[in-house]
C-alpha positions as CSV (number, residue, x, y, z in Angstrom):
1,M,29.6,-95.5,-47.2
2,D,26.9,-97.9,-46.0
3,I,23.4,-97.8,-47.5
4,N,20.6,-99.9,-46.0
5,I,17.2,-99.7,-47.6
6,R,14.1,-101.0,-45.7
7,T,10.4,-100.3,-45.5
8,V,8.7,-99.0,-42.4
9,E,4.9,-98.4,-42.5
10,Q,4.8,-98.0,-46.3
11,V,7.7,-95.6,-46.2
12,T,11.0,-96.5,-48.0
13,V,13.7,-95.7,-45.5
14,A,17.3,-95.3,-46.8
15,D,19.8,-95.4,-43.9
16,L,23.1,-93.7,-44.9
17,A,26.3,-94.1,-42.8
18,G,29.5,-92.3,-43.7
19,D,30.5,-89.2,-45.6
20,V,28.6,-88.2,-48.8
21,D,31.3,-86.7,-50.9
22,A,32.7,-86.8,-54.5
23,S,33.8,-90.4,-54.1
24,T,30.5,-91.7,-52.5
25,A,27.7,-89.5,-53.9
26,S,27.4,-91.5,-57.1
27,A,27.0,-94.8,-55.2
28,V,24.3,-93.2,-53.0
29,Q,22.6,-91.9,-56.1
30,E,22.7,-95.3,-57.8
31,K,20.9,-96.9,-54.8
32,V,18.5,-94.1,-53.9
33,L,17.3,-92.6,-57.2
34,P,15.5,-95.8,-58.3
35,L,13.4,-95.5,-55.1
36,A,11.7,-92.4,-56.7
37,V,8.7,-94.1,-58.3
38,P,5.3,-92.6,-58.8
39,G,3.7,-91.8,-55.4
40,S,6.8,-92.9,-53.4
41,K,7.4,-91.9,-49.8
42,I,11.1,-91.8,-49.2
43,L,12.9,-91.0,-45.9
44,L,16.6,-90.5,-46.0
45,D,18.0,-91.2,-42.5
46,M,21.2,-89.2,-42.3
47,T,21.8,-89.6,-38.6
48,K,25.2,-91.3,-39.3
49,V,26.3,-88.9,-42.0
50,P,28.9,-86.5,-40.5
51,Y,29.9,-84.7,-43.7
52,M,28.3,-83.9,-47.0
53,S,30.2,-82.1,-49.9
54,S,28.7,-80.2,-52.8
55,A,28.5,-83.5,-54.7
56,G,26.2,-84.8,-51.9
57,L,24.1,-81.7,-52.1
58,R,23.7,-82.2,-55.9
59,M,22.7,-85.8,-55.3
60,L,20.0,-84.6,-52.8
61,L,18.7,-82.0,-55.2
62,S,18.5,-84.6,-58.0
63,L,16.6,-87.0,-55.7
64,Y,14.3,-84.2,-54.7
65,R,13.6,-83.4,-58.4
66,Q,13.0,-87.0,-59.4
67,T,10.7,-87.6,-56.4
68,T,8.5,-84.5,-56.9
69,A,8.3,-85.0,-60.6
70,K,6.7,-88.4,-59.8
71,E,4.4,-86.9,-57.2
72,G,6.3,-88.5,-54.4
73,K,7.4,-87.2,-51.0
74,L,10.9,-87.0,-49.6
75,V,11.9,-86.3,-46.0
76,L,15.4,-85.9,-44.6
77,V,16.0,-87.1,-41.0
78,G,18.9,-86.6,-38.6
79,L,20.9,-83.9,-40.3
80,S,24.0,-82.9,-38.5
81,E,24.3,-79.2,-37.4
82,E,27.0,-78.7,-40.0
83,I,25.0,-80.2,-42.9
84,Q,22.0,-78.3,-41.8
85,D,24.0,-75.0,-41.7
86,T,25.4,-75.7,-45.2
87,M,22.0,-76.4,-46.6
88,T,20.6,-73.3,-45.0
89,I,23.3,-71.1,-46.4
90,T,23.0,-72.5,-49.9
91,G,19.2,-72.3,-49.8
92,F,18.9,-76.1,-50.3
93,I,17.1,-76.5,-47.0
94,D,14.0,-74.8,-48.5
95,F,13.4,-77.7,-50.9
96,F,13.2,-80.4,-48.2
97,T,11.1,-81.4,-45.3
98,T,13.5,-82.2,-42.4
99,C,12.7,-84.0,-39.2
100,K,14.8,-84.7,-36.0
101,D,14.2,-88.5,-35.9
102,L,12.7,-91.5,-37.7
103,E,9.4,-91.4,-36.0
104,S,8.7,-87.7,-36.8
105,G,9.9,-88.3,-40.3
106,I,7.5,-91.2,-40.9
107,E,4.6,-89.1,-39.4
108,A,5.5,-86.3,-41.9
109,L,5.1,-88.7,-44.7
110,K,1.7,-90.0,-43.7
């Protein structure tokens, strides 16, 4: 799992690459949860995430809760069809703003 954090137009972008599963979700959480500061704008670029287990979904929900508790915004970008289907079936998709690409994700956070 590779995690690259950068800033684009006052948006904190976390690029994830690799599977988010039981063995990697905690590492993602350790790097991404601290980004949830008051008023934060976080974009998770998941274009290079082919698979996400229930542990990954829990991590996303935790990030969502932390971000909204601090009046921040969170956008997910580049969800694979499989991850999007899983999130739809479980109802998780309703919590998140999702966009196709980085540009539309940044626009959604402005």
